[in-house]
Z-matrix of the N, CA and C atoms (Angstrom, degrees):
N
C 1 1.452
C 2 1.530 1 108.44
N 3 1.322 2 116.68 1 129.16
C 4 1.461 3 118.94 2 -178.23
C 5 1.536 4 111.10 3 -90.35
N 6 1.326 5 115.13 4 170.58
C 7 1.466 6 121.52 5 -175.19
C 8 1.531 7 111.75 6 -57.68
N 9 1.310 8 116.97 7 -41.75
C 10 1.466 9 120.55 8 -178.22
C 11 1.529 10 111.61 9 -60.22
N 12 1.324 11 116.25 10 -41.71
C 13 1.468 12 120.72 11 178.41
C 14 1.518 13 111.16 12 -65.93
N 15 1.330 14 116.01 13 -39.80
C 16 1.466 15 120.67 14 179.21
C 17 1.527 16 109.94 15 -64.52
N 18 1.330 17 116.77 16 -46.49
C 19 1.468 18 121.31 17 179.78
C 20 1.533 19 109.92 18 -59.40
N 21 1.313 20 116.50 19 -42.40
C 22 1.462 21 120.43 20 -179.99
C 23 1.529 22 111.41 21 -62.21
N 24 1.344 23 116.35 22 -44.54
C 25 1.466 24 120.34 23 -179.41
C 26 1.530 25 111.15 24 -67.80
N 27 1.325 26 116.79 25 -42.52
C 28 1.471 27 120.24 26 177.45
C 29 1.528 28 108.95 27 -62.64
N 30 1.328 29 116.34 28 -40.42
C 31 1.457 30 120.71 29 177.31
C 32 1.521 31 112.13 30 -59.90
N 33 1.309 32 116.12 31 -40.63
C 34 1.467 33 120.99 32 178.12
C 35 1.521 34 110.53 33 -63.82
N 36 1.317 35 116.82 34 -41.43
C 37 1.468 36 121.21 35 178.43
C 38 1.527 37 109.87 36 -59.65
N 39 1.327 38 116.74 37 -50.11
C 40 1.466 39 120.66 38 -178.25
C 41 1.541 40 111.16 39 -64.57
N 42 1.324 41 117.03 40 -38.32
C 43 1.467 42 120.59 41 -179.46
C 44 1.520 43 110.80 42 -67.54
N 45 1.334 44 116.68 43 -47.50
C 46 1.462 45 120.32 44 -177.36
C 47 1.522 46 112.43 45 -70.71
N 48 1.308 47 116.43 46 -39.52
C 49 1.469 48 120.24 47 -175.42
C 50 1.527 49 112.19 48 -81.47
N 51 1.341 50 117.43 49 -42.22
C 52 1.465 51 120.71 50 -169.66
C 53 1.525 52 114.20 51 -125.29
N 54 1.333 53 116.46 52 1.09
C 55 1.461 54 122.18 53 -176.92
C 56 1.533 55 111.74 54 56.47
N 57 1.326 56 115.98 55 41.68
C 58 1.468 57 122.79 56 178.05
C 59 1.522 58 108.71 57 -112.93
N 60 1.322 59 116.30 58 130.17
C 61 1.461 60 122.12 59 175.24
C 62 1.530 61 106.43 60 -93.60
N 63 1.321 62 116.41 61 107.54
C 64 1.471 63 119.50 62 -172.06
C 65 1.519 64 113.02 63 -67.49
N 66 1.323 65 117.34 64 -26.12
C 67 1.465 66 119.97 65 -179.80
C 68 1.528 67 112.08 66 -64.63
N 69 1.324 68 116.95 67 -16.82
C 70 1.467 69 121.78 68 178.70
C 71 1.530 70 112.20 69 -89.37
N 72 1.313 71 117.01 70 0.18
C 73 1.470 72 122.02 71 -175.07
C 74 1.525 73 110.58 72 -118.56
N 75 1.320 74 115.11 73 163.36
C 76 1.459 75 122.44 74 175.01
C 77 1.527 76 108.20 75 -85.90
N 78 1.324 77 116.88 76 117.05
C 79 1.463 78 121.95 77 -177.26
C 80 1.531 79 112.46 78 -63.89
N 81 1.328 80 117.80 79 -19.14
C 82 1.468 81 120.88 80 -176.53
C 83 1.526 82 113.66 81 -95.31
N 84 1.308 83 117.09 82 -0.83
C 85 1.468 84 120.75 83 176.88
C 86 1.529 85 109.52 84 -85.35
N 87 1.332 86 117.45 85 143.77
C 88 1.470 87 120.27 86 178.74
C 89 1.531 88 111.56 87 -59.18
N 90 1.321 89 116.70 88 133.31
C 91 1.465 90 120.07 89 -178.58
C 92 1.524 91 112.30 90 -68.24
N 93 1.315 92 117.68 91 -20.52
C 94 1.458 93 120.64 92 176.13
C 95 1.526 94 111.43 93 -92.91
N 96 1.341 95 117.00 94 4.75
C 97 1.457 96 122.40 95 179.71
C 98 1.518 97 112.45 96 -87.54
N 99 1.316 98 115.14 97 -174.51
C 100 1.467 99 120.90 98 -173.02
C 101 1.531 100 113.76 99 -69.48
N 102 1.324 101 119.15 100 -28.76
C 103 1.469 102 119.24 101 -179.56
C 104 1.533 103 111.74 102 -70.55
N 105 1.320 104 116.43 103 -46.88
C 106 1.464 105 120.50 104 -178.14
C 107 1.520 106 111.04 105 -85.52
N 108 1.327 107 116.38 106 -37.58
C 109 1.466 108 122.73 107 174.90
C 110 1.534 109 113.73 108 60.66
N 111 1.340 110 117.34 109 34.37
C 112 1.454 111 120.61 110 177.06
C 113 1.522 112 109.96 111 -79.43
N 114 1.297 113 115.57 112 152.74
C 115 1.457 114 122.21 113 172.21
C 116 1.520 115 107.95 114 -93.10
N 117 1.317 116 116.68 115 159.59
C 118 1.465 117 118.98 116 178.63
C 119 1.529 118 110.46 117 -61.56
N 120 1.325 119 117.55 118 -32.77
C 121 1.470 120 119.97 119 177.73
C 122 1.537 121 110.90 120 -66.61
N 123 1.346 122 117.70 121 -33.23
C 124 1.468 123 120.54 122 175.12
C 125 1.518 124 110.40 123 -61.93
N 126 1.327 125 115.22 124 -38.85
C 127 1.465 126 120.62 125 -178.12
C 128 1.524 127 111.57 126 -65.13
N 129 1.315 128 117.12 127 -33.72
C 130 1.472 129 120.61 128 176.98
C 131 1.528 130 109.56 129 -62.70
N 132 1.328 131 116.66 130 -44.95
C 133 1.469 132 119.89 131 178.04
C 134 1.526 133 111.14 132 -62.74
N 135 1.327 134 116.45 133 -43.31
C 136 1.461 135 120.59 134 178.94
C 137 1.523 136 110.34 135 -60.36
N 138 1.327 137 116.44 136 -42.71
C 139 1.465 138 123.34 137 177.88
C 140 1.534 139 109.88 138 -51.05
N 141 1.332 140 116.27 139 -54.96
C 142 1.463 141 120.30 140 -177.09
C 143 1.532 142 111.82 141 -70.41
N 144 1.319 143 117.47 142 -36.11
C 145 1.463 144 120.22 143 178.25
C 146 1.532 145 111.42 144 -63.83
N 147 1.333 146 116.67 145 -41.30
C 148 1.468 147 120.97 146 178.42
C 149 1.527 148 110.44 147 -64.82
N 150 1.316 149 116.58 148 -44.93
C 151 1.471 150 119.39 149 177.76
C 152 1.526 151 110.95 150 -57.30
N 153 1.309 152 116.04 151 -47.28
C 154 1.468 153 120.74 152 -177.26
C 155 1.533 154 111.57 153 -67.70
N 156 1.315 155 117.23 154 -46.90
C 157 1.467 156 121.36 155 -175.63
C 158 1.523 157 112.62 156 -63.12
N 159 1.341 158 116.36 157 -35.21
C 160 1.463 159 119.77 158 -175.45
C 161 1.525 160 113.16 159 -105.15
N 162 1.327 161 117.36 160 -3.10
C 163 1.459 162 120.33 161 -179.82
C 164 1.518 163 112.27 162 62.93
N 165 1.342 164 115.83 163 40.02
C 166 1.465 165 120.75 164 -179.72
C 167 1.521 166 109.31 165 -120.87
N 168 1.314 167 114.62 166 169.20
C 169 1.458 168 120.32 167 174.49
C 170 1.521 169 107.99 168 -120.23
N 171 1.313 170 115.97 169 123.31
C 172 1.462 171 121.28 170 177.52
C 173 1.518 172 107.19 171 -89.44
N 174 1.312 173 115.83 172 119.91
C 175 1.462 174 120.99 173 -175.15
C 176 1.529 175 111.67 174 -91.64
N 177 1.304 176 114.92 175 169.27
C 178 1.467 177 120.79 176 175.21
C 179 1.530 178 110.08 177 -60.77
N 180 1.320 179 116.22 178 -37.25
C 181 1.469 180 120.49 179 177.17
C 182 1.529 181 111.21 180 -62.47
N 183 1.330 182 116.58 181 -40.89
C 184 1.469 183 120.13 182 176.64
C 185 1.528 184 110.05 183 -59.10
N 186 1.312 185 115.88 184 -44.83
C 187 1.464 186 120.49 185 -179.62
C 188 1.524 187 110.13 186 -64.73
N 189 1.327 188 117.36 187 -41.83
C 190 1.465 189 121.02 188 176.42
C 191 1.528 190 111.23 189 -59.80
N 192 1.323 191 116.59 190 -31.78
C 193 1.467 192 121.69 191 178.99
C 194 1.529 193 112.06 192 -86.82
N 195 1.326 194 115.66 193 14.42
C 196 1.466 195 123.59 194 174.76
C 197 1.519 196 113.52 195 59.82
N 198 1.335 197 116.97 196 39.98
C 199 1.461 198 121.16 197 -178.88
C 200 1.521 199 112.77 198 -66.33
N 201 1.323 200 117.40 199 -17.44
C 202 1.457 201 120.44 200 -179.74
C 203 1.524 202 112.18 201 -109.79
N 204 1.322 203 117.25 202 9.39
C 205 1.463 204 122.41 203 -175.85
C 206 1.527 205 111.62 204 -70.41
N 207 1.318 206 116.92 205 -38.46
C 208 1.467 207 122.56 206 178.13
C 209 1.530 208 108.75 207 -134.69
N 210 1.305 209 116.36 208 162.36
C 211 1.469 210 120.26 209 176.11
C 212 1.523 211 109.41 210 -66.03
N 213 1.318 212 116.97 211 -37.00
C 214 1.469 213 120.50 212 177.30
C 215 1.524 214 110.79 213 -59.15
N 216 1.332 215 117.24 214 -43.14
C 217 1.467 216 121.19 215 178.75
C 218 1.526 217 110.58 216 -64.44
N 219 1.333 218 116.95 217 -38.46
C 220 1.473 219 120.34 218 177.39
C 221 1.521 220 110.39 219 -62.19
N 222 1.323 221 116.10 220 -47.12
C 223 1.460 222 121.14 221 -179.35
C 224 1.526 223 110.60 222 -60.21
N 225 1.321 224 116.63 223 -45.09
C 226 1.473 225 120.79 224 179.83
C 227 1.521 226 111.55 225 -64.23
N 228 1.328 227 117.37 226 -40.62
C 229 1.461 228 120.63 227 179.30
C 230 1.524 229 110.64 228 -64.70
N 231 1.336 230 116.74 229 -44.49
C 232 1.467 231 120.73 230 178.87
C 233 1.524 232 109.86 231 -62.87
N 234 1.324 233 117.21 232 -43.91
C 235 1.466 234 120.97 233 179.44
C 236 1.524 235 110.88 234 -58.38
N 237 1.315 236 115.96 235 -44.60
C 238 1.463 237 120.21 236 179.76
C 239 1.520 238 111.17 237 -64.44
N 240 1.316 239 117.22 238 -45.82
C 241 1.457 240 120.91 239 -177.17
C 242 1.528 241 113.09 240 -70.05
N 243 1.338 242 117.76 241 -34.69
C 244 1.459 243 119.30 242 179.98
C 245 1.517 244 111.40 243 -77.32
N 246 1.335 245 117.61 244 -25.62
C 247 1.468 246 119.91 245 176.11
C 248 1.509 247 110.89 246 -73.49
N 249 1.333 248 117.09 247 -28.19
C 250 1.457 249 121.36 248 -179.82
C 251 1.522 250 111.77 249 -80.33
N 252 1.325 251 116.62 250 -20.62
C 253 1.473 252 120.97 251 -176.42
C 254 1.512 253 111.63 252 -75.13
């Protein structure tokens, strides 16, 4: 799966779950920061939606490495995990 496909799927998750168009945001800004304005509970839903959509498992180590801190980090984590599958 290439980056464009991952971005599209992540975009669909954010649009369906939170009505956020990710292309209008900075992928490198923290999702819990003022630009994205997500709540920690939103992040839990995103966590499970990403796992389900990509058929991956996000580990505690991934979370420790801040894989959900920014959309860019999410995209990179998914890219890495789907290339290994």
